[in-house]
N, C-alpha and C positions, 0 to 999 in steps of 0.2 A: 551385377549386384542388385538385388531387389531391395526396395525401400518402401516404407509405410509412411503415409502422411495422415496425421490424426490430430484431433483437438487435444490440447494439453490437459492434464489432470493435476490435482494437488499432490498426488504421489510423485510427480515429476520434479518437485521443488529442488532437490539436491542436484539431479542430473541437469536441470535447466540452468541453474546457477553456474555449474561447471561448464556447460556448453557456451553460455554467454561470455564467461571469463576467457575461455579459449578463443572464441571468435574475436572478441574485442582486443585481446592481446596480440593476435596475429594479423588482423585486417588493417591495412594501411589507411583506409578512408572512413573508418567509423569515428564516432564522436569521442570515444575514449582513447587515451594514451595507454600503452601497455602497463598493466598493473593498477590502473586508475579505477576500474570497475570493482568495487568492493562493498556492496550493500550488506546490511545485516541480514541474518536469516529471517528475522521477523519482518523486515521490509520486503523481502522477496515473497514470503508467504502472504503478506497483506496484499501485495500487488497481484499475485496470482489469484487469490480469492476474489479480488475486485474484477479481474478480467473474466474469470470463469463464470461468475454469477451475473455478469453484465449482458443484457440482450443486445447491446450496441457495439461490443468489442469482443475480440477473440484472439487466441494464440494457437497457431498450428505448429506442430513439430514434425520433423522428418526423423524417422527412426530406421536404423540399419543394424541388424543382428542384435536387437535389444538395446542399442545405444543411441542417444539423441545426437544427430549430426547436423541439424539445421532447424530454423524457426522462421515464422512469419507472424508479425504482430499487426493486426488490423484494428483500426479505431474509427468510430463514427460519432457524430453528434446526435443528440436526441432533440434537436431544435427543428422546428418545422421547415425553416428556410435552408437548413444545411444537412438534413438527414438523408439526402440523396447522394451524399459524397462520403467516401471512405479514404483514409490515408493508411498506408502500411509501409513497414520496413521489414527486411529479412536478412538473414545471414546463414551461411553454410560453412561448416568447419573445413579447414584448408584441404585435408586429404580426401574430402568428398565432393569437392567442387568440379564443375564441368562434367557431371554424370547424370544430368537431368533432374536433380533435386530442386534447383531454382525454379524450373518450369513447373514441376509438380506442386511446389508451394504456391506459385502464382495461380495455378489452376484451382487449388483449394480455396484460396482467398476469393477469387472471382466467383466460384460457385456459391460460396457463403454470401457474397454480396448480392448475387442474382436472386437468391432465395429471400432476400430482404428488400428487394426492389431498389437496390442502390444503383444509381445510374453512372456515377463518376468515381473512378478510382485513381489515386494519385500516389506517386513515389518521388523521392528526391535522390539523385545520384551524382556523385562527383564525376565530371566529364573525363578525367584521366582513368577512371575505372571502366575501361572499354568493354571488359567482359560483362559487367552489369548493364551498361548502356545498351550493348547489343542484345543481351537477354531480353530486356524490356522492349526494345524496338521490334525484335522478332515476335514478341507476344502481342504486338499491336499498340504499344504505348508510343505517344508522340511527345517530343520535346516542346513544351509550351513556353518556357522561359528559362532564364539563368539568373540565379541569385549570386551576387558577387561577394567574394571574401567570406563565405559561410563557415569555413573551417581554417584553423591555423595549425599546421602540422609541420614539425621540423623546420621552423623559422620561415615557412612559406604559407601564403594564403591560397586557399582553393575555393573555387566556385562550386555551385551545385545546380544541376539541371532540375527543373520541375518537369516531370513526365507524367502523362495522364492517358487514360483510356476511357471512352464512353462505352458502357456495357449494354445499356438498353436503348 
């Protein structure tokens, strides 16, 4: 199954909102509870416009057969002391997981960062999400620390790993 990784466009607003809702409703370790992600259309458009026009942020989407099936949001600071670092998060719709999309999204984010001389890239992952932890480890990310009780899901606290990779 071939997929395309590309930068998001404003024409993707409805498909992107649907993608995020689907991923957030289905993913156990995301910040939203099922049904909790419900931004207004104007908020989504405003956020997309901000990201698309920003030289320091970007959103990549994975597309399969004309449908969005994954995303990666990368953000950096425009401050002299912090502009060498990017943070990103990503998600892939359930039926498209473990098919190489995650690695393709990581590759797109890393290429974008390298083109901007970004040295450090960071993600945070719940340790129980072994698929994501292994994906990032296999891509060269190292666990640098653990943030305790970062998420509260189904009456249980979950930690998050801070994982990072030096690109340059």
